[in-house]
N, C-alpha and C positions, 0 to 999 in steps of 0.2 A: 256608469250605471247603464245597462242596456235599456233600450226604449221599451221592450216588452215588459220589463219589470215595472217601469213607470206606468205603463198602460194598465197592467194587472192591478196595481196598487193605487191607482189614481184617486179613488174615493177616500181611501185611508189617508193618503198624503194630504188631500184637501181638508179632511176632518182634523188632522193633526195641526195643520196651519191655522184653521179657524180657532181651535182651542188655544194655540199659542198666541194668536192675536188677542183673544179675550183676556188671557193672562197678562199680556203686556199692557193692554188698555187699563186693566184694573190697577196695575202697578203705577201707571202714569196718573190715573185719577187719584190714587192715594197720595202721591207726591204733590199733586196740584192742591188737594184739600189741605195738606199741611201748609203749603205756601200761602194760600189765600186766607187761612184762619186768622181771625174769627169771622170773616166775611161769609155771608150766606147768599147764594144765588138762587132765585126762584126759577125753576125750570118749567113748571106747569102751574100757573096761577098760584093759589095758596095750597096746592095739593102735594107737589113734589119739589123739593129744594135740594141744592148741593151745598153741603157744609161739613166741616170736620166734626166728627163725633168719636170720642175715645170710647172703645168698647173693651172693658176689662174682662167681660164675661164670655161665655160661649154663644153659639147660634141663638138668634132671637133674644139676646140679652138674658138668657137663662142664668140664674145666679150661681154659676160655677166659675171660679177664676183662680189665678195663681200660676206660678211657673211649673208646677207639677203637671199642668195640662199639656205641656209640650211633649211629654213622653207618649201619652195615648194618641196624640195627633200624629206624631212621627210613626207610631205603630200602624195607625189607620192608613196613612199614605203608603207605607211599605206594603201593607196587605193589598191595597188596590193595585200597586205596581206589580206585585207578585201575580195577582189575578190577570192583569194585562199580559204579562209574560207567558202565562199558561195558555192564553187563547190567541197569541200573536199571529199564528199561522192559519187560524180558522177564519176563512173569508165570510162564513155565514154569521159570524158574531160581530159584525161591524157596529151595530147599534150599542152592543155591550161595551165594545172598545171605546166608542165615543163617550158613553156614560162614565166609564171608569176614568178616562182622561179628564173629563170635566170635573169630577169629584176630586181627583188627585191634584189637579192644577189649582183648583179653587182652595183646597185645604193647604196646599203648599204656599200660595200667596198669603193667606192669613197667618200661616206659621212664620213666614218671613217677618211679618209685622210683630208677632209675639216675641220673636228672638231679637229683633232690632230695637223695638220700642217698649216692649213689656205689655202691649195691648194691641188690639186689632183696630185698624183705621176704617171706620164706616163713613160714608159720605153722601148717601142718598136717603133723604128724609121723606118718607111717605106718610103724610099726615093721617092720623087715626089708625095707623098700622104699625110700622116699625122703621128703624134706621138700619140700612144695610149697605153692602158694596157689591160689585160685580162678581167677586169671588163667591159670595154667599149665593148669588143667583146661579152661578155655575154648579155649585154643590147641590142646590135644590133641583135644578133641571136634570143634572146627572143622576141624582137619586130617584127622581120620578121616572126617568127613562129606564133605569135599571129595574125598578119595581115593575114597570109596565112589561118589560121583556120577560121578567120572571113569571108574572101572572099569565102572560100570553102562552108560555110554554106549558103551564099546568092545566 
């Protein structure tokens, strides 16, 4: 790979590495939560703890569940990958690329759980709010970034 290519795409490469690292950390934390269950580890006093929580539902525990959810999730992941492919050579769309990668990789991590276990593994318990995982954070941040970019253009 020529060094000019690496220089030209350095920011994209770094962004892809960061998204990949978040994906791998999420997978590691999910496996760790399974291994230490039913133990709960307090991370920040009584506000944030790390423990296995089985989430049969979709985001924020909205009451939609079942194996039928796998198909719409696969369709969403494929749609975002198609979007990414459409803008792959547009250097001005770096933030959109990062947002799409965050959403797709977060959704993919949760889809792996659904296919492997029949539910999503959540492990961060934020008292008075919700129980979530890093993949959820990636999806929310990616969605907010994508919405921000869309609003900025209009």
